[in-house]
FIKOLZA-1660 file (N, C-alpha, C; in steps of 0.1 Angstrom, whole numbers, plus 5000, padded with zeros to 4 digits):
% residues 92
   i   px   py   pz ch aa at
   1 1883 8001 2822  A  M  N
   1 1885 8014 2816  A  M CA
   1 1900 8016 2813  A  M  C
   2 1909 8013 2823  A  E  N
   2 1923 8015 2821  A  E CA
   2 1928 8005 2811  A  E  C
   3 1937 8009 2802  A  T  N
   3 1943 8000 2792  A  T CA
   3 1949 7988 2800  A  T  C
   4 1944 7976 2796  A  G  N
   4 1949 7964 2802  A  G CA
   4 1941 7960 2815  A  G  C
   5 1932 7969 2819  A  A  N
   5 1923 7966 2831  A  A CA
   5 1911 7958 2826  A  A  C
   6 1904 7951 2836  A  P  N
   6 1892 7944 2832  A  P CA
   6 1882 7953 2826  A  P  C
   7 1875 7949 2816  A  A  N
   7 1865 7957 2808  A  A CA
   7 1852 7957 2816  A  A  C
   8 1843 7966 2812  A  G  N
   8 1829 7966 2816  A  G CA
   8 1826 7973 2829  A  G  C
   9 1834 7984 2832  A  I  N
   9 1832 7992 2844  A  I CA
   9 1821 8002 2840  A  I  C
  10 1809 8001 2847  A  A  N
  10 1799 8011 2844  A  A CA
  10 1801 8024 2852  A  A  C
  11 1798 8035 2845  A  A  N
  11 1800 8048 2851  A  A CA
  11 1790 8058 2844  A  A  C
  12 1789 8069 2850  A  R  N
  12 1780 8080 2844  A  R CA
  12 1789 8090 2838  A  R  C
  13 1786 8094 2825  A  V  N
  13 1794 8104 2818  A  V CA
  13 1786 8117 2819  A  V  C
  14 1793 8128 2823  A  T  N
  14 1787 8141 2823  A  T CA
  14 1797 8151 2817  A  T  C
  15 1793 8163 2816  A  E  N
  15 1802 8174 2810  A  E CA
  15 1808 8170 2797  A  E  C
  16 1801 8164 2788  A  L  N
  16 1806 8159 2776  A  L CA
  16 1809 8171 2766  A  L  C
  17 1821 8170 2760  A  S  N
  17 1825 8181 2750  A  S CA
  17 1832 8174 2739  A  S  C
  18 1837 8182 2729  A  L  N
  18 1844 8176 2718  A  L CA
  18 1858 8171 2723  A  L  C
  19 1863 8176 2734  A  Y  N
  19 1876 8173 2739  A  Y CA
  19 1877 8163 2750  A  Y  C
  20 1866 8160 2757  A  G  N
  20 1866 8151 2768  A  G CA
  20 1853 8151 2776  A  G  C
  21 1854 8146 2788  A  C  N
  21 1842 8145 2796  A  C CA
  21 1846 8142 2810  A  C  C
  22 1836 8143 2819  A  Y  N
  22 1838 8139 2833  A  Y CA
  22 1831 8126 2835  A  Y  C
  23 1838 8117 2842  A  V  N
  23 1832 8103 2844  A  V CA
  23 1830 8102 2859  A  V  C
  24 1817 8100 2863  A  E  N
  24 1814 8098 2877  A  E CA
  24 1815 8083 2880  A  E  C
  25 1825 8081 2889  A  I  N
  25 1828 8067 2892  A  I CA
  25 1834 8067 2906  A  I  C
  26 1831 8057 2914  A  S  N
  26 1835 8057 2928  A  S CA
  26 1850 8054 2930  A  S  C
  27 1856 8047 2921  A  N  N
  27 1870 8044 2922  A  N CA
  27 1877 8049 2909  A  N  C
  28 1879 8062 2908  A  P  N
  28 1885 8068 2895  A  P CA
  28 1900 8064 2894  A  P  C
  29 1904 8064 2881  A  L  N
  29 1918 8061 2878  A  L CA
  29 1927 8073 2882  A  L  C
  30 1940 8071 2883  A  A  N
  30 1949 8082 2887  A  A CA
  30 1952 8091 2876  A  A  C
  31 1955 8103 2879  A  K  N
  31 1959 8113 2869  A  K CA
  31 1970 8107 2860  A  K  C
  32 1969 8109 2847  A  G  N
  32 1978 8104 2837  A  G CA
  32 1976 8090 2832  A  G  C
  33 1966 8083 2838  A  A  N
  33 1963 8069 2834  A  A CA
  33 1957 8070 2820  A  A  C
  34 1959 8060 2812  A  H  N
  34 1953 8059 2799  A  H CA
  34 1941 8049 2799  A  H  C
  35 1931 8052 2792  A  A  N
  35 1919 8044 2792  A  A CA
  35 1912 8044 2779  A  A  C
  36 1904 8034 2776  A  V  N
  36 1895 8034 2764  A  V CA
  36 1881 8036 2770  A  V  C
  37 1875 8047 2765  A  L  N
  37 1861 8050 2769  A  L CA
  37 1851 8045 2759  A  L  C
  38 1841 8038 2763  A  K  N
  38 1830 8034 2754  A  K CA
  38 1817 8039 2761  A  K  C
  39 1810 8047 2753  A  V  N
  39 1798 8053 2758  A  V CA
  39 1786 8049 2749  A  V  C
  40 1775 8045 2755  A  Y  N
  40 1763 8041 2748  A  Y CA
  40 1752 8050 2753  A  Y  C
  41 1744 8055 2743  A  S  N
  41 1732 8063 2747  A  S CA
  41 1722 8062 2735  A  S  C
  42 1710 8058 2738  A  E  N
  42 1699 8058 2729  A  E CA
  42 1703 8052 2716  A  E  C
  43 1709 8040 2716  A  G  N
  43 1712 8033 2704  A  G CA
  43 1724 8037 2697  A  G  C
  44 1731 8047 2702  A  R  N
  44 1744 8051 2696  A  R CA
  44 1756 8048 2705  A  R  C
  45 1767 8047 2698  A  Y  N
  45 1779 8043 2705  A  Y CA
  45 1791 8052 2701  A  Y  C
  46 1799 8056 2711  A  F  N
  46 1811 8064 2710  A  F CA
  46 1822 8057 2717  A  F  C
  47 1834 8057 2711  A  E  N
  47 1846 8051 2717  A  E CA
  47 1858 8060 2714  A  E  C
  48 1866 8061 2724  A  S  N
  48 1879 8069 2722  A  S CA
  48 1889 8065 2732  A  S  C
  49 1901 8066 2729  A  Q  N
  49 1912 8065 2738  A  Q CA
  49 1912 8078 2746  A  Q  C
  50 1917 8078 2759  A  G  N
  50 1917 8090 2767  A  G CA
  50 1928 8089 2777  A  G  C
  51 1930 8101 2783  A  T  N
  51 1940 8103 2794  A  T CA
  51 1932 8110 2805  A  T  C
  52 1934 8105 2817  A  V  N
  52 1929 8111 2829  A  V CA
  52 1936 8124 2832  A  V  C
  53 1929 8135 2831  A  L  N
  53 1935 8148 2833  A  L CA
  53 1935 8152 2848  A  L  C
  54 1925 8148 2855  A  Y  N
  54 1924 8150 2870  A  Y CA
  54 1915 8139 2876  A  Y  C
  55 1917 8136 2888  A  S  N
  55 1910 8126 2895  A  S CA
  55 1906 8131 2909  A  S  C
  56 1893 8128 2912  A  Q  N
  56 1887 8132 2925  A  Q CA
  56 1883 8119 2932  A  Q  C
  57 1890 8115 2943  A  P  N
  57 1887 8103 2950  A  P CA
  57 1872 8102 2954  A  P  C
  58 1867 8090 2951  A  S  N
  58 1853 8087 2954  A  S CA
  58 1843 8094 2946  A  S  C
  59 1847 8103 2937  A  L  N
  59 1837 8111 2929  A  L CA
  59 1838 8108 2914  A  L  C
  60 1850 8109 2909  A  G  N
  60 1852 8107 2894  A  G CA
  60 1864 8113 2889  A  G  C
  61 1865 8115 2876  A  M  N
  61 1877 8119 2869  A  M CA
  61 1874 8127 2856  A  M  C
  62 1882 8136 2853  A  G  N
  62 1881 8143 2840  A  G CA
  62 1890 8136 2830  A  G  C
  63 1885 8133 2818  A  V  N
  63 1892 8125 2808  A  V CA
  63 1892 8133 2795  A  V  C
  64 1904 8135 2790  A  G  N
  64 1906 8141 2777  A  G CA
  64 1906 8130 2766  A  G  C
  65 1899 8132 2755  A  F  N
  65 1899 8123 2744  A  F CA
  65 1911 8124 2736  A  F  C
  66 1916 8112 2730  A  L  N
  66 1928 8111 2722  A  L CA
  66 1924 8103 2709  A  L  C
  67 1929 8107 2698  A  N  N
  67 1928 8099 2686  A  N CA
  67 1914 8094 2683  A  N  C
  68 1904 8104 2683  A  V  N
  68 1890 8100 2680  A  V CA
  68 1888 8096 2666  A  V  C
  69 1883 8084 2663  A  N  N
  69 1880 8080 2650  A  N CA
  69 1869 8089 2644  A  N  C
  70 1870 8093 2631  A  P  N
  70 1860 8102 2625  A  P CA
  70 1846 8097 2626  A  P  C
  71 1844 8084 2626  A  H  N
  71 1830 8079 2627  A  H CA
  71 1825 8083 2641  A  H  C
  72 1833 8081 2651  A  Y  N
  72 1828 8084 2665  A  Y CA
  72 1828 8099 2668  A  Y  C
  73 1836 8106 2661  A  L  N
  73 1835 8121 2662  A  L CA
  73 1821 8126 2657  A  L  C
  74 1816 8120 2646  A  R  N
  74 1803 8123 2641  A  R CA
  74 1792 8120 2651  A  R  C
  75 1793 8109 2658  A  V  N
  75 1784 8105 2669  A  V CA
  75 1784 8115 2680  A  V  C
  76 1796 8119 2684  A  L  N
  76 1798 8129 2695  A  L CA
  76 1792 8142 2691  A  L  C
  77 1795 8147 2679  A  K  N
  77 1789 8160 2675  A  K CA
  77 1774 8159 2674  A  K  C
  78 1768 8148 2670  A  L  N
  78 1754 8147 2670  A  L CA
  78 1748 8148 2684  A  L  C
  79 1754 8141 2693  A  W  N
  79 1750 8142 2707  A  W CA
  79 1750 8156 2713  A  W  C
  80 1761 8163 2709  A  L  N
  80 1763 8177 2714  A  L CA
  80 1753 8186 2708  A  L  C
  81 1750 8184 2695  A  I  N
  81 1739 8192 2688  A  I CA
  81 1726 8189 2694  A  I  C
  82 1723 8177 2697  A  E  N
  82 1710 8173 2703  A  E CA
  82 1708 8179 2717  A  E  C
  83 1719 8179 2724  A  A  N
  83 1719 8185 2738  A  A CA
  83 1717 8200 2737  A  A  C
  84 1723 8206 2728  A  A  N
  84 1722 8221 2727  A  A CA
  84 1707 8224 2722  A  A  C
  85 1702 8216 2713  A  N  N
  85 1688 8219 2708  A  N CA
  85 1678 8217 2720  A  N  C
  86 1681 8207 2728  A  A  N
  86 1672 8204 2740  A  A CA
  86 1672 8215 2750  A  A  C
  87 1684 8221 2752  A  K  N
  87 1686 8231 2762  A  K CA
  87 1681 8245 2757  A  K  C
  88 1685 8248 2744  A  F  N
  88 1683 8262 2739  A  F CA
  88 1672 8263 2729  A  F  C
  89 1667 8251 2724  A  G  N
  89 1657 8251 2713  A  G CA
  89 1663 8252 2700  A  G  C
  90 1657 8246 2690  A  K  N
  90 1662 8247 2676  A  K CA
  90 1660 8261 2670  A  K  C
  91 1670 8265 2662  A  K  N
  91 1669 8278 2655  A  K CA
  91 1661 8275 2642  A  K  C
  92 1652 8284 2639  A  V  N
  92 1644 8283 2627  A  V CA
  92 1650 8292 2616  A  V  C
% end
């Protein structure tokens, strides 16, 4: 996850927003660390550079997205719309 670190660290992403997310991971990166996040869900893929905004030992870290490619921004927005529709129902 950290730039220059070994790839392929599996983690759970929660609290997803347009600006960042929370990553549940047992060995989080330090505050200020830079990372490339790659998220896969239901056949879709999102990628972004990010900065660790806060870190909670043995729990996870809050990551802010940086320089999101427009293609991945569309994927992110679609996920957020789908999550809102699932929670609140579609407006007719």
